C-alpha positions in Angstrom: -1.9 34.9 15.3 -0.8 38.1 16.6 -1.5 38.1 19.8 0.8 37.8 23.3 -1.8 35.2 24.5 -1.7 31.7 23.4 -5.1 29.9 21.9 -7.2 27.3 24.5 -9.4 26.0 21.9 -10.0 26.3 17.9 -12.2 24.7 15.1 -10.7 21.1 13.7 -11.7 20.7 9.6 -11.0 17.6 7.8 -10.9 17.2 3.6 -13.2 14.4 3.0 -12.5 11.3 0.7 -11.7 12.9 -2.8 -13.0 16.1 -2.1 -10.8 19.7 -2.5 -12.6 21.7 -0.1 -12.6 21.4 4.0 -15.7 20.9 5.9 -15.8 21.2 10.0 -15.5 18.2 12.1 -15.1 19.5 15.5 -14.0 21.5 18.2 -10.9 20.8 20.2 -10.5 22.8 23.8 -6.9 22.6 25.7 -7.2 23.6 29.2 -5.6 22.1 32.3 -6.9 19.1 35.0 -6.7 19.9 38.6 -3.2 18.9 39.3 -2.7 21.3 36.5 -1.5 19.0 33.7 -2.3 19.9 29.9 -5.7 18.1 28.8 -7.3 18.0 25.5 -11.1 17.9 25.0 -12.3 17.2 21.7 -16.0 17.0 19.9 -17.1 16.5 17.2 -20.2 18.3 15.8 -23.6 17.6 15.4 -23.8 18.6 12.0 -20.2 16.8 10.8 -21.9 13.5 12.4 -25.0 13.7 10.2 -23.6 13.3 7.4 -23.3 10.3 5.2 -19.9 10.8 4.3 -18.1 11.7 7.6 -15.1 9.5 8.4 -13.3 9.5 11.7 -10.6 11.6 12.1 -8.5 8.3 13.2 -9.2 4.7 14.2 -7.7 4.6 17.7 -8.7 7.5 19.7 -11.2 9.7 17.8 -13.6 7.1 16.6 -16.9 8.7 14.8 -19.6 9.2 17.7 -20.9 12.0 20.3 -19.9 12.8 23.3 -16.5 14.3 24.7 -13.3 12.5 24.0 -10.2 13.6 26.7 -6.6 13.1 26.9 -3.7 14.0 28.7 -1.2 12.7 26.4 1.0 14.8 24.3 0.6 17.8 26.2 -3.3 17.5 25.7 -3.1 16.9 22.3 -4.5 14.4 20.7 -2.1 11.9 18.5 -4.0 12.6 14.9 -4.1 16.3 15.8 -0.4 16.4 17.0 0.1 14.5 13.6 -1.2 17.1 11.5 1.0 19.9 13.5 4.4 20.8 12.7 7.4 18.5 13.1 10.9 19.7 15.1 12.0 21.6 11.8 8.5 22.9 11.2 8.2 24.3 14.7 11.7 26.3 14.3 10.5 27.8 11.6 7.5 29.3 13.3 9.4 30.2 16.3 11.9 31.9 14.6 9.3 33.7 12.2 7.2 34.6 15.2 9.8 35.8 17.4 8.3 33.8 20.3 9.8 30.4 22.1 7.1 30.1 24.2 4.4 28.9 22.0 1.3 26.4 23.4 0.7 23.1 21.5 -2.6 24.8 19.8 -0.4 27.6 18.6 1.8 25.2 16.3 -1.4 23.6 15.0 -2.8 27.0 14.2 0.5 28.5 12.6 1.4 25.9 10.4 0.9 26.2 7.0 -2.3 24.6 4.6 0.1 21.8 3.3 0.3 19.9 6.5 0.7 16.1 6.7 -3.3 14.6 6.2 -6.2 15.7 5.7 -7.0 17.7 8.6 -6.9 22.0 9.3 -7.4 24.0 12.5 -9.0 27.3 12.6 -10.5 29.6 14.9 -13.6 30.5 12.6 -16.4 28.4 12.2 -16.2 27.5 8.8 -12.8 26.6 7.2 -11.0 28.8 5.0 -10.5 28.4 1.2 -7.5 25.9 0.2 -4.3 27.0 -0.4 -3.4 26.6 -4.6 0.1 28.5 -4.5 3.2 26.4 -3.4 7.1 26.7 -4.1 7.7 25.0 -7.8 10.7 22.6 -7.9 12.6 25.7 -10.2 13.0 27.2 -7.1 14.9 24.9 -5.0 18.0 26.4 -5.4 16.4 29.7 -3.4 15.1 27.5 -0.9 18.3 25.6 -0.4 20.0 28.6 0.4 17.4 30.0 3.2 17.4 26.3 4.8 21.2 26.3 4.9 21.2 29.7 6.5 18.1 29.0 9.0 20.6 25.6 10.5 23.2 28.0 11.1 20.8 30.6 12.5 21.8 33.5 10.3 18.5 34.5 9.8 16.6 37.3 12.1 12.8 37.2 12.6 13.3 41.1 12.4 14.7 40.9 9.0 12.1 41.5 6.3 13.8 39.5 3.5 14.3 36.8 6.4 10.4 36.7 6.6 9.9 36.0 3.4 12.0 33.6 3.2 10.6 32.0 6.1 7.4 32.3 4.5 8.5 30.2 1.7 9.5 27.5 4.0 6.3 27.5 6.0 5.3 25.1 3.1 7.0 22.4 4.4 6.7 22.5 7.8 4.6 18.7 8.3 5.6 15.6 9.8 9.1 14.2 9.0 11.7 15.1 11.3 14.4 17.7 12.0 15.8 18.0 8.6 15.2 21.0 6.8 12.7 20.5 4.2 10.2 22.4 2.2 7.2 21.2 0.4 7.2 22.2 -3.4 5.3 21.3 -6.7 5.5 20.1 -10.4 3.3 19.1 -13.4 2.8 16.0 -11.0 2.1 17.3 -7.9 3.4 17.9 -4.1 6.9 16.4 -3.3 8.7 17.0 0.0 12.2 18.4 -0.7 14.7 17.6 1.9 18.4 19.6 1.8 21.7 18.4 3.3 22.8 20.1 6.2 26.2 21.9 6.1 27.3 19.5 9.2 26.4 16.6 7.4 29.0 13.6 7.4 27.9 12.7 4.0 25.4 13.1 1.3 22.1 12.8 3.3 20.0 13.3 0.1 21.7 10.7 -2.3 22.2 8.0 0.4 18.0 8.4 1.2 17.5 8.2 -2.1 19.1 5.3 -1.9 17.9 3.5 0.6 14.4 4.0 -0.4 15.5 2.3 -3.6 17.5 0.0 -1.7 13.9 -1.2 0.3 12.2 -1.4 -3.0 14.4 -4.2 -3.7 14.1 -5.7 -1.0 10.0 -6.2 -1.6 9.1 -3.2 0.4 6.7 -0.3 -0.3 8.8 2.8 -0.5 8.1 6.4 -1.1 8.8 7.7 -4.7 12.3 9.8 -4.7 14.2 11.2 -7.0 17.3 13.6 -6.8 17.6 17.0 -8.3 21.1 18.6 -8.2 20.4 21.9 -7.9 23.8 24.3 -8.9 26.1 22.4 -6.8 24.1 21.1 -4.4 21.7 18.2 -4.4 18.1 17.9 -3.0 15.9 14.7 -2.6 12.2 15.3 -3.9 9.9 12.7 -2.2 6.4 12.3 -3.4 3.6 13.1 -1.2 1.7 10.0 -0.7 -1.1 12.1 1.5 -2.2 13.9 -2.1 -3.2 13.5 -5.3 -3.4 16.4 -7.7 -6.9 16.6 -9.6 -8.1 19.5 -12.4 -10.0 20.6 -9.4 -7.0 20.7 -6.7 -5.4 18.7 -4.3 -7.4 15.5 -2.6 -5.9 14.6 0.6 -5.5 11.3 2.8 -5.9 11.0 6.2 -2.8 10.1 7.9 -1.7 8.7 11.4 1.5 8.3 12.6 2.7 5.0 14.4 3.0 6.6 17.5 -0.9 7.5 17.4 -1.6 4.1 16.3 0.4 2.6 19.5 -1.6 5.3 21.8 2.1 6.2 23.1 4.1 9.4 23.7 7.2 10.8 23.2 8.9 10.8 26.6 11.6 8.7 27.8 9.8 6.6 30.3 6.7 6.5 27.9 8.5 4.5 25.6 7.6 1.1 26.8 5.3 0.6 24.0 7.3 1.4 21.0 7.2 -1.9 19.7 7.1 -3.6 16.2 5.1 -6.4 17.9 2.5 -4.2 19.4 2.4 -2.3 16.5 1.4 -5.7 14.6 -1.3 -6.0 16.8 -2.6 -2.5 16.8 -2.3 -2.2 13.1 -4.3 -6.1 12.4 -7.4 -4.4 14.4 -7.2 -1.1 12.2 -6.8 -1.8 8.4 -8.7 -3.3 5.7 -6.2 -6.3 5.0 -4.1 -7.1 8.1 -2.2 -9.8 6.4 -0.9 -7.7 3.7 0.4 -5.1 6.2 1.4 -7.0 8.9 3.9 -8.8 6.2 4.8 -5.6 5.2 5.9 -4.4 8.7 8.3 -7.4 9.1 9.8 -6.5 6.3 10.2 -2.9 7.5 11.6 -4.2 10.3 13.8 -6.7 8.9 15.1 -4.2 6.3 16.2 -1.5 9.5 18.0 -3.5 10.8 20.0 -4.8 7.9 20.7 -0.8 7.2 21.0 0.2 10.8 18.6 2.0 10.6 18.5 3.3 14.2 15.9 6.3 13.8 13.0 4.3 13.3 10.8 5.8 15.9 7.3 5.6 16.0 6.5 8.6 14.1 8.6 7.2 11.2 5.7 4.9 10.7 2.2 5.9 9.4 -0.7 4.8 8.2 -2.8 6.4 5.6 -6.6 6.3 4.2 -7.5 7.9 1.0 -11.4 6.6 1.1 -12.3 4.9 4.4 -10.1 2.1 4.9 -7.0 2.2 6.2 -3.9 0.8 5.1 0.2 0.9 6.1 1.9 3.8 4.3 4.6 3.5 2.4 7.9 3.3 3.8 10.2 7.3 4.4 12.4 8.4 5.9 15.1 5.5 5.8 18.8 6.5 7.0 21.9 3.9 7.4 23.7 4.5 10.7 27.4 3.2 10.7 27.8 2.9 14.5 31.0 1.4 15.9 29.5 -1.5 17.6 29.8 -5.0 16.0 28.3 -6.9 18.4 25.0 -5.4 19.2 22.9 -2.8 17.4 19.9 -1.4 18.5 16.4 -0.4 17.0 14.4 2.6 18.4 11.5 0.0 18.9 11.1 -3.6 20.4 11.4 -6.0 17.8 11.5 -9.5 19.5 11.7 -11.3 22.5 15.2 -9.7 23.1 13.6 -5.8 22.9 15.2 -3.6 20.9 18.2 -6.1 19.7 18.2 -6.0 15.6 19.0 -9.4 15.4 18.0 -11.9 13.2 17.2 -14.2 15.9 15.7 -11.7 17.9 13.2 -10.8 14.8 12.2 -14.2 14.0 11.2 -14.6 17.7 7.6 -12.8 17.3 7.0 -14.5 14.0 3.3 -15.1 14.8 2.1 -11.8 15.6 3.2 -10.5 12.0 0.9 -14.0 10.6 4.0 -15.5 9.7 4.9 -18.8 10.3 8.3 -20.0 11.2 9.7 -21.0 7.7 7.8 -18.1 5.9 9.6 -15.5 8.7 13.2 -17.5 8.3 13.1 -17.0 4.1 12.0 -13.2 4.5 15.2 -12.6 6.9 17.3 -15.4 4.8 16.3 -13.6 1.2 16.6 -9.7 2.8 19.9 -10.5 4.1 21.4 -12.0 0.7 19.5 -9.3 -1.1 21.2 -5.9 1.0 24.5 -7.8 1.6 24.9 -8.0 -2.3 23.3 -5.2 -3.6 24.1 -2.3 -1.2 27.2 -1.2 -2.7 25.6 -1.2 -6.3 22.4 0.4 -5.3 24.1 3.8 -3.7 26.7 4.0 -6.3 23.9 4.1 -9.2 22.1 6.5 -6.8 24.7 8.9 -7.2 26.6 8.7 -3.6 30.5 9.2 -3.9 32.8 5.9 -3.3 33.9 7.9 0.0 30.6 8.5 1.2 30.3 4.6 0.5 32.7 3.8 2.2 31.6 5.9 5.4 28.5 4.1 5.7 29.6 0.8 4.4 29.3 -0.5 8.3 25.6 -0.1 8.1 24.6 -2.9 6.2 24.6 -6.3 7.6 27.0 -5.8 10.9 28.6 -8.9 12.1 26.0 -8.7 15.1 23.0 -9.3 13.1 23.6 -12.8 12.2 25.0 -14.0 15.6 23.0 -16.8 17.3 23.0 -15.5 20.5 
């Protein structure tokens, strides 16, 4: 986009299950209501609704039907659309590239690259553009890492031609996933999200996050596939894109929505009353194909986050996935231990029981029934995972290449004293 004026409407494209080309699904308009509050309006196209293979963009707010959907949440952008937009890191890159900091919500959707999370796209033309087929290669990791570090240090200018070229490369990695520097890369297996360390990190986040994904799998969780690539003297974490599948004709795309969208929640502090694993379990059971399986997986994930003091387990770090028509809980990702000082009480980002966000075994057990577990089953899960994390976390992180110094730095994150206290 070259205009200084923010866009007010666009077409919404979708890659249908098993397809490698997008079709036009809907029109989205962003205006303001009588109070001046951003108001989003969404309408499915009649030709799209007439398709036998049409699917809903999400199972929560934008179900497959005629009529106009409206929202004032998330600055007027429906959750499923916002999930397809850039995260904090991606927005920073787009602002740096455009030289503007006053972009509207719709501008971010339109400026984001083709490799966004999920199966949606956005544009001003009624017909979707051809999908992009060129991606950064894994052999370019060192170059990407240097650009990312310079961006973190604010050493790149939008006016610098070389910087703009670098930012174009990084624009291939602006989808859901937080504020850490990253880019999307490709190898013979498919697409990966490459995540880099920051110059101000207290420990090697790349190797620690890889270790947490491995530890999660050992605790029986479904976790994203990952590996560490050494790039010169630095490391890069490659996390397999679970919303893409490589075929001879190109990449198919799975629909994705975040836990925030599932909860019909907002990111503002005053709107966080719905940030809850308990509520998420109930909402999950309404829309997934295998409610019992996914509710139990969510319970294990909640317990695991408490055991490693992952206090960044906010709703955007959970997702639902639909590769065909049915929805399911996506694999765990963005698992980060936090060795906070308190030994008595630590809180998760979301409520996990009767005592709110308290990351404590008793609290986690208090609402077991909402996860379709009886008390004995829930107690067995908590006990088993507690012993597994306590007994194996150190060996796992060291086997994943975490240094002895870094392992000691994060030691306080695992099975902290207050987790097992009765009150």
